[in-house]
C-alpha positions in Angstrom: -14.5 34.4 7.4 -13.3 34.1 4.0 -12.6 30.4 4.2 -16.1 29.8 5.9 -17.8 31.7 3.1 -15.9 29.7 0.3 -16.9 26.6 2.0 -20.5 27.5 2.0 -20.6 28.4 -1.6 -18.7 25.2 -2.5 -21.3 23.1 -0.4 -24.2 25.1 -2.2 -22.8 24.3 -5.7 -22.4 20.7 -5.2 -25.7 20.1 -3.0 -27.7 22.0 -5.8 -26.4 19.1 -8.1 -27.5 16.3 -6.1 -30.7 14.5 -7.3 -33.8 14.8 -5.1 -35.2 11.5 -3.7 -37.3 10.1 -6.5 -40.7 9.2 -5.4 -43.6 8.5 -7.6 -45.8 11.4 -8.8 -49.2 11.7 -9.3 -49.2 10.9 -12.9 -47.0 7.8 -12.3 -49.7 6.6 -9.6 -52.5 7.1 -12.2 -50.4 5.1 -14.8 -50.3 2.1 -12.1 -53.9 2.5 -11.5 -54.7 2.1 -15.2 -52.8 -1.0 -15.5 -54.2 -2.5 -12.4 -57.5 -2.1 -13.8 -56.6 -3.5 -17.2 -55.2 -6.6 -15.2 -58.3 -7.0 -13.3 -60.8 -6.6 -16.5 -58.6 -9.3 -18.5 -57.6 -11.5 -15.5 -53.9 -11.2 -16.2 -51.1 -12.6 -14.2 -48.6 -9.9 -13.6 -45.0 -9.3 -12.5 -44.7 -6.2 -10.1 -41.5 -4.4 -9.2 -41.6 -2.2 -6.1 -39.6 0.7 -5.2 -38.0 -1.4 -2.2 -36.7 -3.9 -5.0 -39.2 -6.7 -4.3 -40.4 -8.6 -7.4 -43.8 -10.0 -6.8 -45.8 -12.2 -9.4 -49.6 -12.9 -9.1 -52.9 -11.7 -10.3 -54.7 -8.6 -9.2 -57.6 -9.3 -7.1 -59.2 -6.1 -6.1 -58.3 -2.4 -6.0 -59.5 0.6 -4.1 -58.6 4.3 -4.5 -55.1 3.9 -2.9 -54.4 0.2 -2.7 -54.7 -2.9 -4.7 -54.4 -6.6 -3.5 -51.9 -9.1 -5.4 -52.7 -12.9 -5.0 -49.7 -15.1 -5.7 -47.7 -18.2 -4.4 -47.0 -16.3 -1.3 -50.6 -15.5 -0.6 -52.2 -12.1 -0.6 -50.2 -8.9 -0.5 -51.9 -5.5 -0.2 -49.9 -2.8 -2.0 -50.2 0.9 -2.6 -50.1 2.3 -6.0 -47.0 4.4 -4.8 -45.0 1.6 -3.8 -45.2 0.0 -7.4 -42.3 1.0 -9.8 -43.5 -1.2 -12.6 -46.1 -3.4 -13.5 -46.0 -5.7 -16.6 -47.3 -9.0 -18.1 -46.5 -11.2 -20.7 -47.6 -10.4 -24.5 -49.9 -12.9 -26.0 -47.6 -12.6 -29.1 -44.7 -13.9 -26.9 -46.4 -16.9 -25.9 -47.9 -17.7 -29.3 -44.1 -17.2 -30.7 -42.8 -19.7 -28.1 -45.5 -22.2 -29.1 -44.6 -21.8 -32.4 -40.9 -22.3 -32.1 -41.6 -25.4 -29.9 -43.9 -27.0 -32.6 -41.4 -26.0 -35.4 -38.6 -27.5 -33.4 -40.5 -30.7 -32.8 -41.3 -31.0 -36.5 -37.8 -30.5 -37.5 -36.4 -33.0 -34.9 -39.2 -35.6 -36.0 -38.1 -35.0 -39.7 -34.4 -35.5 -38.9 -35.2 -38.6 -37.0 -37.4 -40.2 -39.7 -34.9 -39.3 -42.5 -32.1 -41.2 -40.7 -34.5 -44.2 -40.3 -35.3 -44.2 -44.0 -31.4 -44.2 -45.0 -30.7 -47.2 -42.8 
């Protein structure tokens, strides 16, 4: 009886340390709804990560109270807000930085080529 009681106490101690299943709470769902509404308002292309480790890309077409529709290269996908782990889109500053880097790189390359041509 003493061994059974000890085993029970050890079991209770370690089981209380196990994390509970991490599902999205209402606050997370509201955050995703807000981001989806913003995507629709600004016609943004998004990358969506789901809790089942899918990575989807496309644009949000319509949104309802519990679900929204993502249109991508794979067609239409209906998603629940509670299925979405993260939703993000590229910053306009990143796009601008990439364009500037390409232009500057092209100008440097052109200068180097022209500088070699003048020496010869």
